[in-house]
C-alpha positions in Angstrom: -37.8 -4.9 -12.9 -34.9 -6.8 -14.4 -31.8 -7.8 -11.7 -28.5 -5.9 -12.2 -25.7 -8.3 -13.3 -23.2 -9.1 -10.8 -19.9 -6.8 -11.2 -16.8 -8.6 -12.2 -14.2 -5.8 -10.4 -15.5 -4.3 -7.0 -13.3 -0.7 -7.1 -12.8 -0.5 -3.2 -11.9 3.3 -2.1 -11.3 4.8 1.5 -11.9 8.3 1.9 -11.0 10.9 4.6 -11.1 14.3 4.5 -10.2 13.9 0.8 -12.7 17.0 -0.5 -10.0 18.3 -2.5 -9.2 15.2 -4.6 -11.9 12.9 -4.4 -14.0 14.2 -7.3 -10.7 13.3 -9.8 -10.5 9.7 -8.0 -14.1 9.0 -8.5 -14.5 10.5 -12.0 -11.2 8.4 -13.2 -13.0 5.2 -11.8 -16.5 6.4 -13.9 -14.7 7.0 -17.3 -13.6 3.1 -17.3 -14.2 1.1 -20.7 -14.9 -2.5 -20.0 -16.5 -4.9 -21.4 -18.1 -6.1 -18.2 -19.8 -4.0 -14.6 -18.5 -2.9 -12.1 -19.6 -1.3 -8.9 -17.8 1.4 -6.7 -17.3 0.6 -2.7 -16.4 4.0 -1.3 -15.6 4.1 2.4 -16.1 7.6 4.2 -14.2 7.3 7.7 -16.2 10.2 9.6 -15.1 12.5 7.5 -15.0 16.3 9.3 -15.3 17.9 5.3 -17.4 17.6 2.7 -15.7 14.1 1.2 -19.3 12.0 2.6 -21.3 15.3 0.7 -19.9 14.4 -2.7 -20.2 10.9 -2.3 -23.5 11.4 -1.4 -24.0 13.5 -5.0 -22.4 10.6 -6.9 -24.2 8.3 -5.3 -27.2 10.1 -6.3 -26.1 10.3 -9.7 -24.9 6.4 -10.2 -27.1 3.9 -7.6 -26.2 1.1 -10.0 -22.4 1.8 -9.8 -21.5 3.5 -6.5 -22.1 1.7 -3.0 -21.1 4.3 -0.2 -20.2 3.2 3.6 -20.6 6.0 5.9 -19.1 6.0 9.0 -20.1 8.6 12.1 -16.6 7.4 13.8 -13.4 7.4 12.7 -12.7 3.7 12.5 -8.7 4.4 11.1 -8.0 5.5 14.8 -10.0 2.1 16.3 -7.5 0.3 14.1 -5.5 0.7 11.1 -7.0 -1.3 8.9 -10.3 -1.3 9.8 -11.5 0.8 6.6 -10.0 -0.8 4.1 -10.9 -4.2 5.4 -14.7 -2.9 5.8 -14.4 -2.1 2.3 -13.4 -5.2 0.9 -15.8 -7.2 3.2 -18.4 -5.4 1.5 -16.9 -6.3 -1.9 -18.8 -8.5 -4.3 -16.8 -8.6 -7.6 -14.6 -11.4 -8.9 -11.5 -8.7 -8.6 -11.0 -6.1 -6.1 -9.3 -2.7 -7.2 -7.5 -0.6 -4.9 -7.5 3.3 -5.0 -7.4 5.2 -1.8 -9.4 9.1 -2.2 -6.6 11.3 -2.7 -5.1 9.2 -5.7 -6.9 8.3 -9.1 -6.4 6.5 -12.2 -4.8 7.8 -15.7 -6.0 5.5 -18.6 -9.9 5.0 -19.1 -8.7 1.2 -20.3 -7.1 0.6 -16.9 -9.3 -2.0 -16.0 -10.3 -3.7 -19.0 -6.4 -4.4 -19.3 -5.2 -5.9 -15.6 -8.6 -8.3 -15.6 -8.0 -9.2 -19.6 -4.4 -10.0 -18.7 -5.1 -12.0 -15.5 -8.0 -14.4 -17.5 -4.7 -15.0 -19.5 -2.4 -15.9 -16.4 -5.0 -17.3 -13.9 -2.7 -19.0 -11.7 -1.4 -14.6 -10.7 -4.3 -13.5 -8.1 -2.6 -9.9 -8.3 -1.5 -7.5 -11.2 0.3 -4.1 -10.8 1.4 -1.4 -13.1 3.6 1.8 -13.1 2.2 4.6 -11.4 3.5 8.8 -11.7 4.5 10.6 -8.5 2.1 14.1 -8.0 3.6 16.1 -5.6 1.0 18.1 -4.7 3.6 21.6 -4.3 5.4 23.6 -7.1 8.7 22.3 -6.2 9.2 18.9 -7.2 8.2 17.5 -11.0 5.8 14.3 -11.5 8.3 11.5 -11.9 7.1 7.6 -13.1 7.7 4.6 -10.5 7.7 1.1 -10.5 8.2 0.9 -14.2 9.9 -2.2 -14.1 10.4 -3.6 -17.3 9.4 -2.6 -21.1 7.3 -5.8 -21.5 4.6 -7.5 -19.2 6.2 -10.0 -17.0 5.3 -12.0 -13.6 7.6 -11.3 -10.5 7.7 -13.6 -8.2 7.0 -13.7 -4.0 10.8 -13.6 -3.5 11.3 -10.5 -5.4 7.8 -9.1 -4.1 8.9 -9.3 -0.8 12.3 -7.6 -2.0 10.6 -5.1 -3.1 9.3 -3.8 0.1 5.8 -2.6 -0.5 4.6 0.8 -2.6 8.0 1.5 -3.5 7.9 -1.8 -5.8 4.0 -1.9 -6.5 2.1 1.4 -6.4 -1.3 0.9 -4.6 -3.9 2.6 -6.4 -2.2 0.2 -9.4 -3.1 -3.2 -7.6 -6.3 -5.6 -8.9 -6.2 -9.0 -7.1 -8.7 -11.8 -6.7 -11.4 -11.7 -3.9 -10.8 -15.6 -4.0 -7.6 -14.1 -1.4 -9.5 -12.2 0.9 -9.9 -15.0 3.1 -6.0 -15.2 3.1 -6.1 -11.6 3.8 -8.7 -11.2 6.6 -6.8 -14.3 8.2 -3.7 -12.5 8.6 -4.7 -9.1 9.6 -6.8 -11.3 12.3 -3.6 -12.8 13.2 -0.7 -9.9 13.0 -1.0 -7.6 16.1 1.8 -5.5 14.9 0.9 -4.1 10.9 1.6 -0.7 10.3 -0.3 -0.3 7.5 -1.4 -2.8 4.6 -0.4 -2.9 1.4 2.9 -4.6 1.1 1.2 -7.4 3.1 -1.5 -7.8 0.6 1.4 -7.9 -2.4 2.9 -10.9 -0.6 -0.3 -12.9 0.3 -1.7 -12.2 -3.7 1.8 -13.6 -5.0 1.7 -16.6 -3.3 0.2 -18.9 -6.0 1.3 -17.6 -8.7 3.3 -14.2 -8.5 2.9 -10.7 -9.0 1.4 -9.9 -12.9 3.3 -7.2 -13.8 1.9 -4.6 -16.9 4.5 -1.7 -18.0 1.6 0.7 -18.8 1.6 3.7 -16.4 -2.2 4.0 -15.1 -2.4 5.6 -12.2 -1.3 8.3 -10.1 0.0 8.7 -6.7 0.1 12.2 -4.4 3.1 13.5 -2.4 2.7 15.5 0.2 -0.7 15.2 0.8 -2.6 16.5 3.5 -3.1 14.1 6.5 -1.5 11.4 4.4 0.4 8.5 6.3 4.0 9.8 5.6 2.8 13.4 6.4 1.1 12.2 9.4 4.0 10.2 10.5 6.5 13.2 9.8 4.5 15.3 12.6 4.4 12.2 15.4 6.4 12.5 18.1 9.6 9.9 19.2 7.6 7.5 21.2 5.1 7.0 18.6 7.7 6.9 15.6 9.8 4.0 18.1 6.5 2.2 18.5 5.9 2.2 14.6 9.6 1.2 13.9 9.0 -1.8 16.0 6.0 -2.6 15.1 6.9 -2.6 11.3 9.8 -5.2 11.9 7.9 -7.4 14.0 5.1 -7.4 11.2 8.0 -8.9 9.1 8.5 -12.0 11.7 4.6 -12.0 11.8 4.0 -12.8 8.0 6.2 -14.8 7.8 5.4 -17.0 9.9 1.7 -16.8 8.5 3.5 -17.9 5.2 4.7 -21.0 6.8 8.3 -19.7 7.5 9.7 -20.5 3.9 10.8 -17.0 3.2 12.5 -16.3 6.3 16.2 -15.2 5.0 14.3 -12.8 3.2 12.3 -11.5 5.7 15.3 -11.3 7.8 16.9 -9.5 5.4 14.1 -7.4 5.3 14.2 -6.5 8.8 17.7 -5.7 8.9 17.1 -2.9 5.4 14.1 -1.8 7.8 16.4 -0.5 10.5 19.1 0.5 8.8 16.3 3.1 6.7 15.2 4.5 10.1 18.7 5.3 11.3 19.3 6.9 7.5 15.7 8.3 7.1 15.7 12.4 8.3 11.7 11.4 10.0 13.6 8.9 12.3 16.2 11.2 13.7 15.9 11.5 17.2 18.3 9.2 19.2 15.0 7.6 21.2 13.9 6.2 18.3 17.1 5.0 17.5 18.4 3.5 20.8 14.6 1.6 20.9 15.2 0.1 17.5 18.7 -0.7 18.5 17.8 -2.4 21.5 15.0 -4.5 19.8 17.9 -5.4 17.0 20.8 -7.0 19.5 17.7 -8.4 21.9 16.3 -10.8 18.7 18.9 -13.1 17.6 16.7 -14.3 14.1 18.1 -11.0 12.8 21.0 -9.8 14.7 23.0 -13.2 13.6 24.7 -11.8 10.7 28.2 -10.7 11.0 28.3 -7.5 8.4 24.7 -6.0 9.6 26.1 -6.0 13.1 29.1 -4.1 12.6 27.0 -1.9 10.7 25.0 -1.5 14.2 27.5 -1.7 16.2 29.3 1.3 15.2 27.5 4.6 14.5 30.2 6.2 12.6 29.3 4.0 9.9 25.6 5.0 10.3 26.6 8.8 10.3 29.0 8.1 6.7 26.1 6.6 5.2 24.0 9.2 6.2 26.2 11.6 4.9 26.1 9.5 1.7 22.4 9.2 1.1 21.9 13.0 1.8 24.4 13.5 -0.9 22.7 11.4 -3.5 19.0 12.9 -2.2 20.5 16.5 -3.1 21.4 15.0 -6.8 17.7 13.8 -7.4 
């Protein structure tokens, strides 16, 4: 029996209660037209619906491509990054592509395009592209996000930090070199406060040579999906929200330390910007949440040493005016 060639790319997909969306996600992987072999590593986090059975169905059809991981106990509830890190450790490819079970790819040449360009730019350990938001309702129209340029280009790590995460680099668009996996695992072992993972993967992937951007729209990101992080956040109580916002601000400090304090000014700016976001965003519109995050701000001299920001955070009237401006802008979209 001939031994199968090692996969060049590992597609890492985490799924939980995604029975409504998972088939489209898996099919978008299987239609990829490539000059190289790839594998699909799918992690089911003890779903309570039909997700695991759907994975078993595809595993039976494509045993040489699909490598499933079935959990009997939910791992996310133990540690939010555990499902992804478990999948990442199982990846055999020289490159890793990410797509969660409720998102999907829209271009059958996505992998071929990204891998070809990454091979042409070996100093870039991560690549990405624009995506289309698919609203899971009948109210919003689809919209393209993260279309930064008509031409391919390389964004510096500083630009990636300022980008702030999935609003700059869509998660389902990411392909990165497996050479940075040890760095990723080391950060999540070091950090005690990360509330999510994609932003830090983007930063760590950009350390060596920036992030390679392709202009083709090649993935879809579902919005308002049942059980998604954003939906879950909106249903949580103020104590949970307070701990989440503090963890987020603390995680900026941790990634700053982990990257050798080379971007401290940028991370301090990101901390202040996120605090302002919390004060303006309806999800966090609770006095207990606001009081806790402002107390954190004033207790940390590394971020409360800026006069302009101090004026904004000291006077509630300024925040109220900014909130009204944001509401007007949101209505105009």
